Each structure stands twice: as structure tokens, then as C-alpha cells.
Residue frames relative to the residue before (quaternion, step in Angstrom):
aa qw qx qy qz dx dy dz
M 1.0000 0.0000 0.0000 0.0000 0.00 0.00 0.00
T 0.4542 -0.6943 0.4933 0.2613 3.51 -0.99 0.91
R 0.6517 -0.5002 0.4078 0.3984 3.49 -1.33 0.35
E 0.6234 0.5755 -0.3228 0.4194 3.49 1.14 -0.75
H 0.6985 0.4479 -0.2595 0.4941 3.49 1.07 -0.87
M 0.5390 0.6122 -0.3801 0.4362 3.59 1.17 -0.47
A 0.6726 0.5177 -0.2849 0.4454 3.53 1.05 -0.80
H 0.6937 0.4109 -0.3021 0.5087 3.61 1.16 -0.18
G 0.5503 -0.6257 0.4621 0.3037 3.46 -1.29 0.72
A 0.6131 -0.5499 0.3964 0.4056 3.52 -1.23 0.38
G 0.8044 0.2562 -0.2404 0.4791 3.50 -1.12 0.78
E 0.5821 0.5715 -0.3815 0.4347 3.53 1.19 0.54
L 0.3643 -0.7096 0.5587 0.2271 3.65 -1.05 0.67
C 0.2705 -0.7728 0.5510 0.1611 3.60 -0.55 1.14
E 0.6901 -0.5013 0.3186 0.4135 3.55 -1.32 0.44
A 0.6607 0.4968 -0.3351 0.4521 3.67 0.94 -0.88
G 0.6407 0.5317 -0.3163 0.4546 3.55 1.06 -0.90
H 0.5893 0.5886 -0.3185 0.4527 3.60 1.09 -0.83
E 0.6951 0.5068 -0.2482 0.4453 3.54 0.90 -1.10
A 0.6779 0.5042 -0.2675 0.4634 3.38 1.11 -0.98
Y 0.6648 0.5268 -0.3054 0.4328 3.52 1.18 -0.68
V 0.5897 0.5435 -0.3264 0.5003 3.49 1.27 -0.76
R 0.6634 0.4986 -0.3160 0.4599 3.62 0.87 -0.79
A 0.6230 0.5317 -0.3229 0.4742 3.56 1.05 -0.86
L 0.6551 0.5029 -0.3184 0.4653 3.71 0.93 -0.83
K 0.6514 0.5110 -0.3084 0.4684 3.68 0.98 -0.77
E 0.8076 0.3356 -0.1427 0.4634 3.44 0.81 -1.09
G 0.4629 -0.7216 0.3911 0.3348 3.60 1.40 -0.17
R 0.8053 0.1039 -0.0984 0.5753 3.57 1.17 0.08
L 0.1517 -0.7623 0.6231 0.0876 3.59 -1.36 0.32
R 0.5180 -0.6308 0.4626 0.3461 3.57 -0.98 0.75
A 0.5279 -0.6816 0.4059 0.3032 3.58 -0.91 0.92
D 0.6057 0.5492 -0.3570 0.4517 3.62 1.14 -0.60
E 0.6615 0.4724 -0.3420 0.4716 3.55 1.02 -0.73
A 0.6025 0.5434 -0.3564 0.4633 3.64 1.02 -0.63
D 0.6411 0.5161 -0.3341 0.4593 3.60 1.05 -0.73
R 0.6469 0.5190 -0.3334 0.4483 3.62 1.16 -0.46
H 0.7254 0.3119 -0.2008 0.5799 3.51 1.35 -0.24
P 0.1776 -0.8574 0.4686 0.1175 3.56 0.37 1.16
C 0.5583 0.6079 -0.3929 0.4054 3.59 1.21 -0.60
L 0.5710 0.5754 -0.4226 0.4052 3.73 0.93 -0.47
R 0.7114 0.4432 -0.2707 0.4736 3.59 0.87 -0.92
D 0.6631 0.5299 -0.3195 0.4212 3.50 1.04 -1.02
L 0.7254 0.4046 -0.2386 0.5033 3.62 1.02 -0.59
G 0.4650 -0.7071 0.4308 0.3135 3.57 1.29 0.18
L 0.3691 0.7585 -0.4612 0.2750 3.64 1.01 0.74
V 0.7571 0.1823 -0.1479 0.6097 3.50 1.36 -0.22
R 0.1308 -0.7928 0.5905 0.0752 3.60 -1.27 0.51
A 0.5147 -0.6414 0.4357 0.3660 3.58 -0.93 0.58
D 0.5637 -0.6249 0.4243 0.3342 3.59 -1.20 0.54
G 0.5486 -0.6406 0.4031 0.3551 3.76 1.21 -0.08
R 0.7283 0.4145 -0.2410 0.4896 3.54 1.22 -0.34
G 0.4631 -0.6956 0.4253 0.3476 3.59 1.34 0.32
G 0.3362 0.7528 -0.5046 0.2562 3.64 0.95 0.69
P 0.6547 -0.5182 0.3620 0.4145 3.71 -1.15 -0.13
W 0.6932 0.4663 -0.2843 0.4704 3.57 1.16 0.02
V 0.1608 -0.7267 0.6576 0.1168 3.47 -1.45 0.42
H 0.3461 -0.7758 0.5031 0.1590 3.60 -0.98 0.69
P 0.5119 -0.6543 0.4652 0.3057 3.67 -0.98 0.77
V 0.3271 -0.6737 0.6262 0.2169 3.57 -1.18 0.69
A 0.4906 -0.6720 0.4427 0.3342 3.69 -0.74 0.85
P 0.5764 -0.6000 0.4237 0.3581 3.59 -1.05 0.69
S 0.6496 0.5474 -0.3295 0.4121 3.55 1.00 -0.68
V 0.6544 0.4593 -0.2691 0.5371 3.55 1.44 -0.30
A 0.6990 0.4915 -0.2823 0.4361 3.53 0.88 -0.97
L 0.6723 0.5279 -0.3318 0.3990 3.59 0.92 -0.85
P 0.6680 0.4716 -0.3530 0.4547 3.67 0.78 -0.76
R 0.6027 0.5578 -0.3576 0.4446 3.56 1.08 -0.63
L 0.7016 0.4764 -0.2795 0.4502 3.54 0.93 -0.86
L 0.6414 0.5280 -0.2934 0.4731 3.51 1.12 -0.74
H 0.6274 0.5342 -0.3116 0.4732 3.49 1.06 -0.76
S 0.6721 0.5030 -0.2955 0.4559 3.50 1.05 -0.87
L 0.6501 0.4850 -0.3258 0.4857 3.57 1.10 -0.80
A 0.6415 0.4997 -0.3696 0.4497 3.68 0.89 -0.65
S 0.5954 0.5526 -0.3800 0.4425 3.58 1.00 -0.70
R 0.7078 0.4714 -0.2797 0.4456 3.64 0.84 -1.09
V 0.6154 0.5448 -0.3542 0.4462 3.56 1.07 -0.65
A 0.6575 0.4954 -0.3147 0.4725 3.52 1.00 -0.90
E 0.6369 0.5114 -0.3511 0.4577 3.63 0.91 -0.59
E 0.6610 0.4936 -0.3069 0.4745 3.55 1.05 -0.80
R 0.6150 0.5126 -0.3612 0.4781 3.65 1.06 -0.64
E 0.6565 0.4991 -0.3320 0.4579 3.58 0.82 -0.87
R 0.6724 0.4792 -0.3312 0.4567 3.59 0.91 -0.76
A 0.6144 0.5336 -0.3384 0.4725 3.62 1.04 -0.73
A 0.6660 0.4860 -0.3218 0.4656 3.58 0.89 -0.80
R 0.6481 0.4746 -0.3609 0.4737 3.63 0.91 -0.79
L 0.6647 0.5213 -0.3354 0.4171 3.66 0.80 -0.73
G 0.6484 0.5135 -0.2931 0.4796 3.53 1.11 -0.87
A 0.6245 0.5451 -0.3094 0.4661 3.58 1.06 -0.74
A 0.7078 0.4862 -0.2521 0.4461 3.45 0.99 -0.95
F 0.7791 0.3897 -0.1986 0.4491 3.50 0.97 -0.81
E 0.4944 0.7078 -0.3934 0.3160 3.58 1.26 -0.46
P 0.7024 0.4621 -0.2822 0.4621 3.51 0.93 -0.91
L 0.6704 0.5448 -0.2890 0.4126 3.54 1.17 -0.34
T 0.5107 0.6816 -0.3935 0.3462 3.51 1.39 -0.39
G 0.7395 0.4188 -0.2488 0.4646 3.61 0.94 -0.63
V 0.4746 0.6865 -0.4313 0.3427 3.53 1.24 0.10
R 0.2750 -0.7682 0.5427 0.1993 3.59 -0.79 0.82
V 0.2731 -0.7775 0.5535 0.1207 3.56 -0.62 1.06
R 0.2575 -0.7811 0.5482 0.1519 3.57 -0.79 1.06
H 0.8506 0.1578 -0.1212 0.4867 3.59 -1.19 0.66
Q 0.6699 0.4217 -0.2912 0.5372 3.57 1.15 0.51
E 0.4810 -0.6183 0.5178 0.3438 3.49 -1.16 0.48
R 0.4972 -0.6749 0.4470 0.3121 3.61 -1.08 0.66
A 0.6745 0.4145 -0.3325 0.5125 3.61 1.10 0.25
S 0.1758 -0.7445 0.6339 0.1137 3.57 -1.09 0.78
P 0.7500 -0.4414 0.2716 0.4110 3.57 -1.32 0.37
G 0.8366 0.1367 -0.1272 0.5150 3.54 -0.56 1.15
V 0.7319 0.3224 -0.1884 0.5700 3.60 1.32 -0.11
C 0.0784 0.7887 -0.6067 0.0617 3.60 -0.85 0.97
L 0.3431 -0.7375 0.5557 0.1722 3.56 -0.84 1.11
L 0.1372 -0.7877 0.5991 0.0421 3.52 -0.72 1.07
E 0.0062 -0.8029 0.5960 0.0043 3.67 -0.69 0.90
G 0.7093 0.3592 -0.3431 0.5002 3.54 -0.99 0.99
M 0.4951 -0.6843 0.4437 0.2996 3.62 -0.84 0.82
S 0.6165 0.5601 -0.3439 0.4336 3.59 1.10 -0.74
R 0.6730 0.4728 -0.2930 0.4875 3.61 1.01 -0.98
I 0.6517 0.4869 -0.3666 0.4515 3.66 0.90 -0.66
D 0.6265 0.5369 -0.3385 0.4523 3.63 0.96 -0.83
E 0.6706 0.4887 -0.3282 0.4514 3.66 0.89 -0.94
A 0.6409 0.5241 -0.3518 0.4367 3.62 0.93 -0.77
I 0.6891 0.4658 -0.2935 0.4712 3.60 0.90 -0.96
D 0.6093 0.5342 -0.3686 0.4556 3.67 1.10 -0.49
R 0.6271 0.5287 -0.3377 0.4617 3.52 1.07 -0.85
A 0.6703 0.4994 -0.3106 0.4525 3.65 0.89 -0.94
A 0.6454 0.5248 -0.3447 0.4350 3.58 0.98 -0.79
A 0.6416 0.5517 -0.3065 0.4359 3.55 1.09 -1.03
G 0.7292 0.4099 -0.2496 0.4878 3.62 1.03 -0.70
A 0.6218 0.5758 -0.3625 0.3879 3.64 1.15 -0.16
S 0.0932 -0.8163 0.5700 0.0018 3.52 -1.13 0.78
G 0.7243 0.4855 -0.2405 0.4265 3.49 1.13 -0.49
E 0.8184 -0.1473 0.1917 0.5214 3.50 0.69 -1.04
L 0.0736 -0.7506 0.6536 0.0635 3.48 -1.29 0.69
L 0.1333 -0.7710 0.6216 0.0374 3.59 -0.79 1.19
V 0.0389 -0.8434 0.5358 -0.0107 3.53 -0.81 0.87
I 0.0747 -0.7749 0.6234 0.0729 3.62 -0.85 0.70
Q 0.0279 0.8131 -0.5783 0.0603 3.61 -0.55 1.12
P 0.1385 -0.8107 0.5681 0.0301 3.58 -0.09 1.26
G 0.6061 0.6337 -0.3719 0.3046 3.58 -1.25 0.00
G 0.5334 -0.6612 0.3968 0.3477 3.51 1.33 0.18
K 0.8375 -0.1357 0.1245 0.5145 3.63 -0.96 -0.74
R 0.3267 -0.7640 0.5168 0.2062 3.54 -0.72 1.12
P 0.5473 -0.5950 0.4615 0.3654 3.56 -1.07 0.67
T 0.5559 -0.6416 0.4147 0.3276 3.61 -0.85 0.98
A 0.6820 0.5280 -0.2983 0.4088 3.50 0.88 -0.97
L 0.6843 0.4901 -0.3093 0.4427 3.64 1.13 -0.55
L 0.5118 0.6907 -0.3980 0.3205 3.62 1.19 -0.62
P 0.6917 0.4944 -0.3275 0.4121 3.78 0.68 -1.00
Q 0.5449 0.6570 -0.3980 0.3361 3.70 1.11 -0.61
G 0.7506 0.4291 -0.2207 0.4515 3.57 0.92 -0.82
L 0.4799 0.7047 -0.4432 0.2770 3.61 1.26 -0.27
G 0.6921 0.4845 -0.2986 0.4439 3.57 0.82 -0.96
R 0.6579 0.4975 -0.3581 0.4376 3.57 0.82 -0.74
A 0.7053 0.4626 -0.3028 0.4437 3.53 0.87 -0.89
Q 0.6837 0.4865 -0.3323 0.4306 3.60 0.87 -0.76
Q 0.6098 0.5161 -0.3899 0.4579 3.67 0.95 -0.41
I 0.6296 0.4730 -0.3560 0.5032 3.67 1.01 -0.45
L 0.6382 0.4949 -0.3312 0.4880 3.62 0.90 -0.84
D 0.6631 0.5211 -0.3283 0.4253 3.68 0.86 -0.69
R 0.6359 0.5074 -0.2676 0.5163 3.54 1.40 -0.45
G 0.5880 -0.5889 0.3528 0.4278 3.58 1.26 0.10
G 0.5006 0.6746 -0.4354 0.3237 3.64 1.18 0.23
R 0.4150 -0.6793 0.5480 0.2569 3.57 -1.29 -0.11
M 0.1840 -0.7664 0.6055 0.1097 3.51 -1.32 0.40
R 0.0558 -0.7878 0.6126 -0.0306 3.54 -0.85 1.02
T 0.0107 0.8175 -0.5745 0.0392 3.62 -0.57 1.03
L 0.2029 -0.7497 0.6228 0.0944 3.45 -1.27 0.82
Y 0.0064 0.7753 -0.6315 0.0022 3.56 -0.82 0.96
Q 0.5919 -0.5441 0.4639 0.3720 3.52 -1.36 0.04
D 0.6540 -0.5692 0.3171 0.3844 3.58 -1.02 0.73
T 0.5890 0.5996 -0.3739 0.3922 3.62 1.04 -0.44
T 0.5847 0.5933 -0.3365 0.4391 3.52 1.33 -0.51
R 0.4744 0.6838 -0.4125 0.3703 3.55 1.22 -0.35
Y 0.7630 0.3779 -0.1835 0.4912 3.58 1.06 -0.75
S 0.5094 0.6228 -0.4248 0.4149 3.48 1.22 0.45
L 0.3854 -0.7305 0.5379 0.1692 3.56 -0.58 1.33
A 0.6683 0.5290 -0.3042 0.4255 3.57 0.96 -0.81
A 0.5972 0.5483 -0.3224 0.4887 3.52 1.16 -0.65
V 0.6474 0.5160 -0.3037 0.4716 3.57 0.87 -1.07
A 0.6742 0.4825 -0.3092 0.4659 3.65 0.84 -1.08
H 0.6247 0.5621 -0.3546 0.4099 3.62 0.95 -0.76
Y 0.7336 0.3927 -0.2623 0.4887 3.61 0.87 -0.86
A 0.5607 0.5753 -0.4135 0.4285 3.57 1.16 -0.21
Q 0.5914 0.5673 -0.3515 0.4526 3.66 1.23 -0.46
L 0.6567 0.5466 -0.3166 0.4121 3.62 1.03 -0.64
D 0.1848 -0.7738 0.5994 0.0883 3.60 -0.95 0.78
G 0.6440 0.4737 -0.3939 0.4536 3.58 -0.54 1.18
D 0.7397 -0.4377 0.3152 0.4023 3.41 -1.50 -0.19
V 0.1589 0.7988 -0.5418 0.2077 3.59 0.10 1.41
E 0.0730 0.7874 -0.6107 0.0419 3.47 -1.01 0.86
V 0.1391 -0.7697 0.6223 0.0320 3.62 -1.01 0.89
R 0.0110 -0.7597 0.6501 -0.0102 3.53 -1.12 0.92
T 0.2298 -0.7805 0.5650 0.1368 3.59 -1.24 0.36
L 0.1358 -0.7414 0.6539 0.0663 3.43 -1.41 0.58
D 0.6077 -0.5624 0.3888 0.4041 3.62 -1.19 0.33
E 0.8032 0.0805 -0.0150 0.5900 3.52 1.13 -0.86
L 0.1224 -0.7870 0.6043 0.0238 3.47 -1.15 0.76
P 0.4902 -0.5840 0.5312 0.3695 3.57 -1.30 0.31
Q 0.7440 -0.4066 0.2558 0.4644 3.58 -1.36 -0.13
R 0.7506 -0.4305 0.3142 0.3906 3.50 -1.45 0.30
M 0.0366 0.8085 -0.5840 0.0623 3.68 -0.98 0.80
F 0.0576 -0.7340 0.6712 0.0867 3.46 -1.24 0.70
L 0.0259 0.8102 -0.5855 0.0053 3.64 -0.70 0.80
F 0.1960 -0.8274 0.5259 0.0222 3.47 -0.60 1.35
D 0.8504 -0.0804 0.0538 0.5171 3.66 -0.65 1.02
R 0.5105 -0.6673 0.4070 0.3585 3.65 1.19 0.52
T 0.5226 0.6347 -0.3561 0.4440 3.46 1.29 0.77
V 0.7880 0.0507 0.0227 0.6131 3.54 0.94 -1.01
A 0.0132 -0.7892 0.6133 0.0277 3.59 -0.94 0.69
F 0.2147 -0.7418 0.6243 0.1177 3.53 -1.39 0.55
I 0.0561 0.7956 -0.6008 0.0532 3.52 -0.81 1.02
P 0.5928 -0.5464 0.3919 0.4433 3.75 -1.01 0.26
A 0.4274 -0.6912 0.5384 0.2231 3.48 -1.20 0.75
S 0.8054 0.0430 0.0308 0.5903 3.53 1.16 -0.60
R 0.4618 -0.6960 0.4639 0.2951 3.55 -1.01 0.71
T 0.7099 0.4475 -0.2543 0.4808 3.54 1.27 -0.33
R 0.7245 0.3536 -0.2319 0.5443 3.63 1.28 -0.15
P 0.2675 -0.7953 0.5286 0.1289 3.61 -0.30 1.34
D 0.6701 0.5093 -0.2626 0.4718 3.57 1.32 -0.49
A 0.6723 0.4246 -0.3185 0.5161 3.67 1.15 0.34
A 0.0075 0.7938 -0.6017 0.0887 3.55 -0.95 1.13
L 0.3105 -0.7158 0.5846 0.2223 3.45 -1.32 0.38
E 0.1968 -0.7175 0.6576 0.1181 3.54 -1.05 0.90
L 0.0967 -0.8185 0.5654 -0.0320 3.50 -0.59 1.42
R 0.0296 -0.7890 0.6128 -0.0347 3.52 -1.01 1.02
N 0.4203 0.6940 -0.4712 0.3460 3.65 1.27 0.09
P 0.4938 -0.7105 0.4278 0.2614 3.61 -0.62 1.06
A 0.6627 0.5011 -0.3036 0.4665 3.56 1.05 -0.69
V 0.6595 0.5088 -0.2885 0.4722 3.44 1.01 -0.81
I 0.6186 0.5583 -0.2961 0.4668 3.49 1.09 -0.93
A 0.6685 0.4966 -0.2780 0.4788 3.65 0.99 -0.96
H 0.6140 0.5310 -0.3351 0.4783 3.53 1.06 -0.72
L 0.6667 0.5150 -0.2872 0.4557 3.62 0.82 -0.92
A 0.6946 0.4637 -0.2887 0.4681 3.52 0.96 -0.97
A 0.6473 0.5112 -0.3448 0.4481 3.64 0.98 -0.67
T 0.6382 0.5163 -0.3331 0.4639 3.54 1.14 -0.68
F 0.6243 0.5262 -0.3401 0.4665 3.59 1.05 -0.76
T 0.6733 0.5073 -0.3118 0.4383 3.60 0.95 -0.87
L 0.6218 0.5174 -0.3433 0.4773 3.58 1.06 -0.58
L 0.6410 0.5220 -0.3048 0.4730 3.59 0.92 -0.92
W 0.6557 0.5390 -0.2975 0.4371 3.53 0.93 -1.07
Q 0.7043 0.4681 -0.3007 0.4409 3.61 0.82 -0.81
L 0.6884 0.4332 -0.3023 0.4970 3.57 1.16 -0.38
A 0.5861 0.6101 -0.3788 0.3752 3.66 1.12 -0.32
T 0.4534 -0.6504 0.5518 0.2586 3.59 -1.38 0.37
P 0.5099 -0.6593 0.4686 0.2928 3.56 -0.97 0.97
M 0.1034 -0.7831 0.6117 0.0437 3.59 -1.03 0.89
W 0.8116 0.0030 0.0043 0.5842 3.70 1.02 -0.67
P 0.5416 -0.0869 -0.8361 -0.0091 1.71 -1.96 1.44
E 0.7244 0.2281 -0.1962 0.6203 3.49 1.40 -0.23
A 0.3344 -0.7463 0.5523 0.1620 3.55 -0.86 1.07
S 0.2939 -0.7046 0.6227 0.1717 3.50 -1.12 0.92
R 0.4543 -0.6909 0.4860 0.2831 3.49 -0.99 0.94
Q 0.3627 -0.7066 0.5788 0.1848 3.60 -1.11 0.92
S 0.1850 -0.8318 0.5145 0.0958 3.57 0.11 1.26
S 0.3753 -0.7007 0.5659 0.2190 3.44 -1.28 0.70
R 0.2350 -0.7640 0.5914 0.1064 3.54 -1.24 0.69
K 0.8399 -0.0173 0.0027 0.5425 3.58 -0.68 0.95
G 0.6968 -0.4847 0.2827 0.4468 3.62 1.13 0.65
V 0.6362 0.4857 -0.3399 0.4938 3.54 1.25 0.28
T 0.3616 -0.7401 0.5410 0.1697 3.50 -0.72 1.22
P 0.6451 -0.5193 0.4030 0.3896 3.60 -1.28 0.37
R 0.6134 0.5440 -0.3449 0.4571 3.59 1.19 -0.64
Q 0.6757 0.4996 -0.2592 0.4760 3.48 1.06 -0.96
Q 0.5846 0.5457 -0.3676 0.4746 3.58 1.12 -0.48
A 0.6516 0.4975 -0.3084 0.4825 3.60 0.97 -0.95
I 0.6587 0.4841 -0.3388 0.4657 3.65 0.89 -0.75
A 0.6342 0.5436 -0.3376 0.4339 3.56 1.03 -0.74
A 0.6220 0.5325 -0.3333 0.4674 3.55 1.01 -0.82
L 0.6747 0.4682 -0.2891 0.4919 3.74 0.83 -0.90
L 0.6243 0.5287 -0.3799 0.4317 3.69 0.94 -0.64
T 0.6825 0.4857 -0.3030 0.4544 3.60 1.06 -0.75
E 0.5913 0.5240 -0.3447 0.5070 3.56 1.39 -0.09
G 0.5360 -0.6686 0.3864 0.3411 3.62 1.26 0.13
L 0.3919 0.7486 -0.4641 0.2657 3.67 1.20 0.30
T 0.4970 -0.6253 0.4983 0.3371 3.56 -1.14 0.63
D 0.6961 -0.3988 0.3973 0.4455 3.57 -1.39 -0.06
T 0.6598 0.5335 -0.2841 0.4466 3.52 0.85 -1.07
E 0.6905 0.4900 -0.2526 0.4683 3.48 0.81 -1.10
I 0.6089 0.5354 -0.3342 0.4805 3.63 0.99 -0.76
A 0.6877 0.4913 -0.3072 0.4374 3.55 0.76 -1.05
A 0.6591 0.4997 -0.3151 0.4653 3.58 0.94 -0.86
R 0.6431 0.5083 -0.3523 0.4516 3.71 0.89 -0.77
L 0.7869 0.3601 -0.1875 0.4647 3.69 0.86 -0.85
G 0.4585 -0.7323 0.4105 0.2915 3.62 1.33 0.04
M 0.5365 0.5719 -0.4191 0.4578 3.43 1.08 1.09
N 0.5233 -0.5971 0.4597 0.3978 3.60 -1.09 0.25
V 0.6813 -0.5294 0.3482 0.3666 3.53 -1.33 0.56
R 0.6186 0.5545 -0.3577 0.4265 3.53 0.92 -0.80
T 0.6546 0.5106 -0.3083 0.4645 3.61 0.92 -0.98
A 0.6207 0.5315 -0.3294 0.4731 3.67 0.95 -0.92
R 0.6911 0.4748 -0.3175 0.4430 3.64 0.79 -0.87
V 0.6035 0.5443 -0.3807 0.4410 3.59 1.00 -0.73
H 0.6776 0.5014 -0.2934 0.4509 3.61 0.90 -0.95
I 0.6300 0.5287 -0.3175 0.4719 3.55 1.05 -0.75
A 0.6252 0.5212 -0.3274 0.4799 3.52 1.02 -0.77
K 0.6827 0.4922 -0.3031 0.4470 3.54 0.86 -0.81
L 0.6014 0.5239 -0.3462 0.4939 3.56 1.17 -0.65
S 0.6773 0.5071 -0.3092 0.4342 3.59 0.91 -0.86
A 0.6362 0.5112 -0.3158 0.4839 3.55 1.13 -0.65
L 0.6750 0.4982 -0.3113 0.4464 3.53 0.88 -1.00
L 0.7544 0.3534 -0.2158 0.5094 3.70 1.01 -0.70
H 0.3978 -0.7292 0.4635 0.3085 3.66 1.30 0.13
S 0.2500 0.7686 -0.5359 0.2438 3.60 0.86 0.90
R 0.2922 -0.7585 0.5686 0.1264 3.56 -1.10 0.88
S 0.8053 0.1518 -0.0488 0.5711 3.53 1.13 -0.35
R 0.6261 -0.5151 0.4054 0.4223 3.62 -1.31 0.32
A 0.6814 0.4880 -0.3224 0.4400 3.65 0.86 -0.84
Q 0.6346 0.5277 -0.3278 0.4598 3.59 1.06 -0.68
L 0.6222 0.5858 -0.3107 0.4162 3.48 1.10 -0.87
G 0.6405 0.5076 -0.3227 0.4775 3.55 1.06 -0.83
Y 0.6237 0.5274 -0.3199 0.4801 3.62 1.06 -0.81
L 0.7081 0.4711 -0.2825 0.4437 3.59 0.74 -1.01
I 0.6103 0.5426 -0.3664 0.4460 3.58 1.11 -0.61
G 0.6487 0.5190 -0.3080 0.4636 3.63 0.95 -0.85
R 0.6797 0.5118 -0.2580 0.4578 3.52 1.08 -0.90
S 0.6367 0.6186 -0.2759 0.3686 3.52 1.07 -0.86
G 0.3558 -0.7200 0.4957 0.3305 3.52 1.08 -0.88
I 0.3249 0.7579 -0.4948 0.2744 3.57 1.32 0.23
L 0.6946 0.4359 -0.3075 0.4827 3.68 0.85 -0.86
D 0.5977 0.5721 -0.3952 0.3990 3.68 1.00 -0.33
Q 0.5798 0.5921 -0.3453 0.4404 3.51 1.24 -0.54
R 0.6761 0.5199 -0.3087 0.4212 3.64 1.13 -0.49
R 0.6096 0.5790 -0.3636 0.4013 3.57 1.25 -0.31
């Protein structure tokens, strides 16, 4: 692998590889030895051998390659979500256990209790960060009163030349307060959204992270500095980021297909899992009334007469295939 490719992350198309791929699309082929100099072409499935062992490889059409890559990313994200859920379920009962004759912190992990202590630890991390702030904020629209709290932390990192990347749930796209919040920040800031997200996270310079210590205790958090855990969190964020839709500084339109919006597709997927209206609303960061409005629209669109029939019609309609 060349030094040029070592500088790129796994699963990325480098500039030279991009140029070679464009040329291959125009000419219908590319020399195999040139493809070897750009490993990202083969890693991403953008070229294929001619089957005769000749000196040429042939480009795979973007319309074929992109769905394959997105499906692979979606599968990896689903696996990471399941793993995160298993870890959370395993550790949540342990957070309240009092450990005798030991400190309550282990190497790379510190339990923070109390909102003031959590805020102080996050402020210290922000004061020492200069490269990057990665944020996951589930829960849909953010309460207006909470948005100003993070302005100072984010801006001091941006002032030192760092960047900020934030993931929200799709319902935040309609929050004027959130848009106004990011308009106040000066620097390299981007925001994207997904229909579902894991728990809240702050990751500073890929060195220290903060995550909830319990689903039931908002005043308990874990400060993480273990390199393996940090790498796992950063990789999970990257996978989610690649699947998310841009919201700021320029929002990409979430297009409807066959009259079904992306939000309704997400609701349809959860309906087939047998979730209640309340559970669906919680997963997607919206209120129950909004969830029920979308469910009613799906029922009308698919001419469903009952909840059970709706799940069957969703599977038959191909709505879920549009999300892959």
C-alpha cells in the first residue's frame, strides 16, 4: 500500500483512485497494474477483473457499486447498535453497585455522579481539545433552554482550528432553535441526521469520551479514556455519519418515494417489529401524537383496516426495501 493510501481511512476513495475510476468509466476499462496502485478501487468494489486474467480490469457502474456499499455500511451499523445495546444491558445493573476496598474508577473509565461534576469534566476536556469534537444527540428536537450550554465549549475548540461534527435524529431537522444554535458558531461545523441513534456521546480529539452510565439516571456518566473503547466509539460514529443526511450548513432534501417519506419508512420498519406507538415515538425522538399521525397516513396509503394488516401490507409493499 502506498503512503498516499495509508493516509486515507479504510473504506474511503482517495483522490487518485477517484480520477482513475472516472477514467475507467469513460474508457470502459483500466490497466490492472494501475488498479493495484489504488487499492481503494478494489476494496470498494469499483472495478472487477475481466475473468480471462488479462492486463485489464473493468469499472463497476456507480448505480451498482453505491447500493452495495450502503448496504454493507447499514449492516455494520446494525451490528454496532446491537453490540452497544448488549453492552448497555450488561453494565446498567452494575453502575449502582458499591465496590468495597477499591476505587470506583478503573483504568480508562471513571464514573461521574452529579450534573455539576459531569459538566466540570466535560468543560476540562473541551478546554484541552483542539482537533475535533464529535457529538451524538438523540431525542429529536433539543429543548431550547439546553442549546446555549454547549456554545462556549464548541466555539473554543473551533477557535483553536478544530472541527465539530454532530449527529441528531431526523426530527431535529424541523427545529428552528437548533438551526439558530449552529448559525452562532464560527468555524468548521457540520450536522447530519438519522432516524435512530444510540445514546448521547461527546468525543474530544478521539482521546476522551463521555457517555451515559445509566438509562434511568441522567446525573450519571462515564468518562472514557481507554484507547480501544475510544477507537470503537469513533468507528461507530463514522459509520453513522456516512449513512446520515446533511442538515447544516446546507441541508439535503429527504426525498419521498412512492408517496412515503423517510420518516414514514422508519416508522414502517418499527411497526413490523411489533412496537407500540409510544415505543416508536421514543425510538425516533418524536411525540406520540406525531407518530400516530404518520401511522394513520401509512394505513391510508396502503388501504389497511387494522394494525396487523398494516404490518403485512408494509412487508408486501416494498417500503422497507427503499431504505436499504
